[in-house]
C-alpha positions as CSV (number, residue, x, y, z in Angstrom):
1,M,-4.2,14.7,-11.2
2,S,-7.6,14.1,-12.8
3,T,-11.0,12.5,-12.1
4,E,-14.0,12.1,-14.3
5,P,-15.6,15.7,-14.9
6,D,-19.0,14.7,-13.4
7,T,-17.6,12.7,-10.4
8,A,-17.8,15.7,-8.1
9,V,-21.4,16.3,-9.1
10,H,-22.3,12.7,-8.5
11,V,-20.6,12.7,-5.1
12,Q,-22.3,16.0,-4.1
13,A,-25.7,14.2,-4.9
14,L,-24.7,11.2,-3.0
15,L,-23.6,13.3,0.2
16,R,-26.9,15.2,-0.1
17,K,-28.8,11.8,0.0
18,L,-26.8,10.2,2.9
19,F,-27.1,13.2,5.1
20,H,-30.6,14.3,4.1
21,D,-29.4,17.9,3.3
22,D,-29.9,19.5,0.0
23,T,-27.6,22.4,0.8
24,I,-24.4,20.2,0.9
25,L,-21.8,21.5,-1.4
26,Y,-18.9,19.4,-2.6
27,D,-16.0,20.1,-4.9
28,H,-12.2,19.1,-5.3
29,A,-10.9,22.1,-3.3
30,Q,-9.4,20.1,-0.5
31,F,-7.1,17.5,-1.9
32,A,-6.0,15.1,0.8
33,G,-3.6,13.1,-1.4
34,G,-3.5,9.6,-2.8
35,M,-1.4,7.6,-5.4
36,T,-3.9,4.9,-6.7
37,N,-6.8,7.1,-6.0
38,Y,-7.9,10.8,-5.3
39,N,-8.9,11.8,-1.9
40,Y,-10.8,14.8,-0.9
41,I,-11.8,16.3,2.4
42,A,-15.6,17.1,2.8
43,N,-16.7,19.0,5.9
44,I,-20.3,18.2,6.7
45,H,-22.2,19.3,9.7
46,G,-19.0,20.1,11.6
47,V,-17.5,16.6,10.7
48,S,-14.7,16.0,8.3
49,Y,-15.0,13.1,6.0
50,I,-12.5,11.5,3.4
51,V,-14.0,10.8,0.0
52,R,-12.1,8.4,-2.2
53,E,-12.5,8.7,-6.0
54,P,-11.0,6.0,-8.0
55,G,-7.9,6.6,-10.2
56,F,-7.1,5.6,-13.7
57,K,-7.6,1.9,-14.5
58,T,-8.3,1.0,-10.8
59,D,-11.3,-1.0,-12.1
60,Q,-8.6,-3.4,-13.7
61,I,-6.2,-3.2,-10.8
62,I,-8.4,-3.4,-7.7
63,D,-11.0,-5.9,-6.6
64,R,-13.4,-3.5,-5.0
65,A,-15.8,-6.2,-3.7
66,A,-12.9,-8.0,-1.9
67,E,-11.8,-4.6,-0.7
68,Q,-15.2,-3.9,0.9
69,K,-15.2,-7.1,2.9
70,N,-11.7,-6.7,4.1
71,N,-12.1,-3.2,5.0
72,R,-15.1,-4.2,7.2
73,I,-12.9,-6.7,8.8
74,A,-10.2,-4.2,9.6
75,S,-12.8,-1.9,11.0
76,E,-14.2,-4.6,13.2
77,L,-10.5,-4.9,14.6
78,G,-10.7,-1.4,15.5
79,I,-7.7,-0.5,13.4
80,N,-9.2,1.1,10.5
81,S,-11.1,4.5,10.1
82,E,-14.9,4.3,10.0
83,C,-16.3,3.7,6.6
84,I,-19.9,5.3,6.3
85,Y,-20.3,4.3,2.4
86,F,-18.7,2.1,0.1
87,N,-19.9,1.4,-3.5
88,S,-18.0,-1.6,-5.0
89,G,-19.3,-0.9,-8.4
90,S,-18.0,2.9,-8.7
91,G,-15.2,2.4,-6.3
92,I,-16.3,5.5,-4.3
93,K,-15.8,5.3,-0.5
94,I,-16.5,7.8,2.2
95,S,-14.9,7.5,5.5
96,R,-15.0,9.6,8.7
97,M,-11.6,11.3,9.1
98,I,-9.7,10.4,12.0
99,P,-9.4,13.7,14.1
100,H,-6.1,15.0,15.4
101,A,-4.1,12.2,13.5
102,Q,-0.9,12.4,11.7
103,T,0.5,10.0,9.1
104,F,3.8,8.2,10.0
105,T,5.5,10.1,7.3
106,A,4.7,13.3,9.1
107,I,5.9,11.9,12.5
108,N,9.0,10.0,11.1
109,P,8.4,6.3,10.1
110,A,11.8,5.5,11.8
111,S,10.8,6.8,15.2
112,E,10.3,4.6,18.1
113,D,6.7,5.3,18.4
114,A,6.0,4.7,14.8
115,M,7.8,1.4,14.5
116,V,6.3,0.1,17.8
117,A,2.8,1.0,16.5
118,A,3.2,-0.3,13.1
119,A,4.5,-3.6,14.4
120,S,1.5,-3.9,16.7
121,L,-1.0,-3.1,14.0
122,L,0.6,-5.6,11.6
123,R,0.7,-8.3,14.2
124,K,-2.9,-7.6,15.0
125,I,-4.1,-8.1,11.4
126,H,-1.7,-10.9,10.6
127,G,-2.9,-12.8,13.7
128,N,-6.7,-12.2,12.9
129,A,-8.7,-15.6,12.7
130,T,-11.1,-14.2,10.1
131,P,-9.5,-14.8,6.6
132,F,-9.8,-12.2,3.8
133,S,-11.9,-13.2,0.9
134,N,-9.1,-12.9,-1.8
135,R,-5.3,-13.6,-2.1
136,F,-2.6,-11.0,-3.1
137,D,0.1,-12.8,-5.1
138,W,2.7,-10.4,-6.3
139,R,3.3,-12.7,-9.5
140,A,-0.4,-12.6,-10.5
141,E,-0.6,-8.8,-9.8
142,L,2.5,-8.2,-11.9
143,S,1.2,-10.2,-14.8
144,K,-2.1,-8.1,-14.6
145,Y,-0.2,-4.9,-14.5
146,E,1.9,-5.9,-17.4
147,S,-1.5,-6.7,-19.6
148,I,-2.6,-3.2,-18.8
149,V,0.7,-1.7,-20.1
150,R,0.5,-3.7,-23.2
151,S,-3.2,-2.7,-23.6
152,L,-2.0,0.9,-23.5
153,N,0.4,0.1,-26.4
154,C,3.4,1.0,-24.3
155,S,6.8,-0.4,-23.8
156,F,8.8,-1.8,-20.9
157,F,12.6,-1.1,-20.1
158,S,14.7,-3.0,-22.5
159,D,16.2,-5.3,-19.8
160,Y,12.5,-5.8,-18.3
161,T,12.0,-9.3,-19.2
162,Q,15.4,-10.6,-18.5
163,R,15.4,-8.8,-14.9
164,R,11.8,-10.0,-14.2
165,D,12.9,-13.7,-15.0
166,Q,16.1,-13.5,-13.0
167,L,14.1,-12.3,-10.0
168,S,11.6,-15.1,-10.4
169,A,14.3,-17.7,-10.5
170,F,16.1,-16.0,-7.5
171,V,12.9,-16.1,-5.3
172,A,12.2,-19.7,-6.3
173,E,15.8,-20.7,-5.3
174,H,16.0,-18.7,-2.0
175,I,12.4,-19.0,-0.6
176,S,11.2,-22.4,0.4
177,S,7.8,-21.7,1.8
178,F,5.1,-19.0,2.1
179,R,2.6,-18.4,4.8
180,S,-0.9,-17.1,4.0
181,V,-2.6,-14.7,6.6
182,P,-4.7,-11.5,6.2
183,C,-2.2,-8.8,5.0
184,H,-2.6,-5.1,4.1
185,N,-0.1,-5.2,1.1
186,D,0.3,-1.6,0.9
187,T,2.2,-0.7,4.2
188,V,3.6,2.8,3.2
189,P,4.0,5.1,6.1
190,E,1.3,7.3,4.6
191,N,-1.3,4.6,5.5
192,F,-0.5,4.6,9.1
193,L,-2.0,7.1,11.3
194,M,-1.4,8.2,15.0
195,K,-3.6,10.3,17.1
196,R,-1.9,13.3,18.8
197,G,-0.5,12.3,22.1
198,R,-0.2,8.7,21.0
199,R,-3.8,7.9,21.8
200,G,-4.4,5.3,19.1
201,A,-2.8,4.3,15.8
202,Y,-4.5,3.1,12.7
203,L,-3.9,1.4,9.4
204,I,-6.1,2.8,6.5
205,D,-6.7,2.1,2.8
206,W,-7.2,-1.5,2.4
207,E,-7.7,-1.7,-1.3
208,Y,-4.6,-4.0,-1.9
209,S,-5.4,-6.3,1.0
210,G,-5.6,-9.9,0.6
211,M,-4.1,-13.2,1.9
212,N,-0.5,-13.1,1.7
213,D,2.9,-13.9,3.6
214,P,3.1,-11.5,6.5
215,A,6.7,-10.8,5.6
216,W,5.3,-8.8,2.6
217,D,3.9,-6.2,5.1
218,V,7.0,-6.0,7.1
219,A,9.4,-5.7,3.9
220,M,7.2,-2.9,2.5
221,Y,7.2,-0.8,5.7
222,I,11.1,-1.1,5.8
223,G,11.4,-0.5,2.0
224,E,9.0,2.4,1.8
225,A,10.3,4.1,4.8
226,C,13.9,3.6,3.7
227,L,14.7,2.6,7.3
228,P,18.5,2.8,8.2
229,E,20.2,-0.4,9.6
230,D,19.5,0.4,13.5
231,A,15.9,1.3,12.7
232,I,15.5,-2.0,10.6
233,Q,16.9,-4.1,13.6
234,K,14.4,-2.5,15.9
235,M,11.4,-2.9,13.7
236,L,12.1,-6.6,13.1
237,T,12.5,-7.1,16.8
238,Y,9.2,-5.2,17.5
239,Y,7.4,-7.4,15.0
240,Y,9.0,-10.8,15.5
241,G,9.7,-10.3,19.1
242,T,13.3,-11.5,18.8
243,Y,16.6,-9.7,18.0
244,S,17.8,-12.8,16.2
245,I,15.8,-13.3,13.0
246,D,15.9,-16.6,11.2
247,P,18.2,-16.2,8.2
248,A,15.7,-17.6,5.8
249,E,13.1,-14.9,7.0
250,T,15.7,-12.2,6.3
251,M,16.2,-13.6,2.8
252,K,12.6,-13.6,2.4
253,L,12.4,-10.0,3.3
254,K,15.1,-9.2,0.9
255,C,13.4,-11.1,-2.0
256,L,10.1,-9.3,-1.3
257,V,11.7,-5.8,-1.2
258,M,12.8,-6.6,-4.8
259,A,9.3,-7.8,-5.8
260,Q,7.7,-4.9,-4.5
261,D,10.2,-2.4,-6.4
262,L,9.4,-4.3,-9.6
263,L,5.6,-4.6,-9.1
264,W,5.4,-1.0,-8.2
265,S,7.5,0.1,-11.0
266,V,4.9,-1.5,-13.6
267,W,2.1,0.1,-11.5
268,A,3.9,3.4,-12.0
269,M,4.2,2.8,-15.8
270,I,0.3,2.6,-15.9
271,R,0.0,5.9,-14.1
272,H,2.8,7.5,-16.2
273,Y,1.5,6.3,-19.5
274,S,-2.1,7.7,-18.5
275,G,-0.5,11.2,-18.3
276,E,0.5,11.5,-14.6
277,D,3.6,12.6,-13.1
278,F,5.2,9.3,-12.0
279,L,8.3,9.3,-14.1
280,D,10.6,9.9,-11.2
281,Y,8.9,7.5,-9.1
282,L,9.2,4.8,-11.8
283,Y,12.8,5.2,-12.3
284,N,13.8,5.3,-8.5
285,R,11.8,1.9,-8.0
286,Y,13.0,0.2,-11.2
287,N,16.7,1.4,-10.6
288,R,16.7,0.2,-7.0
289,F,15.2,-3.1,-8.0
290,R,17.9,-3.4,-10.8
291,R,20.8,-2.7,-8.4
292,N,19.6,-4.9,-5.5
293,L,19.0,-7.8,-7.9
294,T,22.5,-7.4,-9.3
295,H,24.0,-7.3,-5.8
296,L,22.2,-10.2,-4.4
297,M,23.0,-12.4,-7.3
298,L,26.6,-11.8,-6.6
299,D,26.5,-11.8,-2.8
300,S,23.4,-13.0,-0.7
301,A,24.9,-11.3,2.4
302,Y,24.1,-7.8,0.7
303,S,22.4,-6.2,3.7
304,L,18.7,-5.2,3.8
305,A,19.7,-1.5,4.9
306,D,21.6,-1.1,1.7
307,M,18.8,-2.5,-0.4
308,V,16.3,0.1,0.9
309,K,18.5,3.1,-0.1
310,L,17.2,5.1,-2.9
């Protein structure tokens, strides 16, 4: 975990200016997590805030101007935390911490409450009439990440190009159409929050957001939470509103789980080659991608539940 050495000093000056208080102190004592970025808690005048400091190479990965617009749209829908400061140039964002809230990881993403809330939040953003200002295309993102890895003079897995091309061919063969709606695109359980007593649920961290097929968000929640078969069926029922899912949609979900594992594998390469501890994450994601592609190429009936097992 690392940030620019003068970032804390800069953020402290920023907080003092925002709150008109030269006595405010800010450091990195309270780390609040984060994979793409570094998030810290700042307690100011009795209120807790989350300060987001951008991670390595995020200026090449994230479109901060688009994130700022999409973040505002999500806030207007009432499903996002309140943002009090956003600098699209520096990537620093300051949000009011949602009190008495837990991530879905903490409350179990396979629980009934979590899945009902997740499906509701996703339907709300996917059904929003205001489009996002950018497009999230996993192929374009993958190409961008590959370029960053090459710029670091680092190598890929020996079978990477072959496997990537096999996936592209498989997706082209098995997915006939894609929809385009506002999507979050990073629906890990850690980005879902629920207030204590089920008094509200939220979806935070909109930096990967953009127009995409809604199945991406559904597939990612299932894959990141490693949902068992019964939970997958419930999640699909809550989201799609029917127990019987179109086989073509099921195949799309399977393809997107593989695309996500490949994409986040290359993302993890960037973090690993920057000196951060992402090697286990990298191997787990790439090996799951490799395993699932092999199985699905032999048998398209290979189950979604088997696919999301690590």
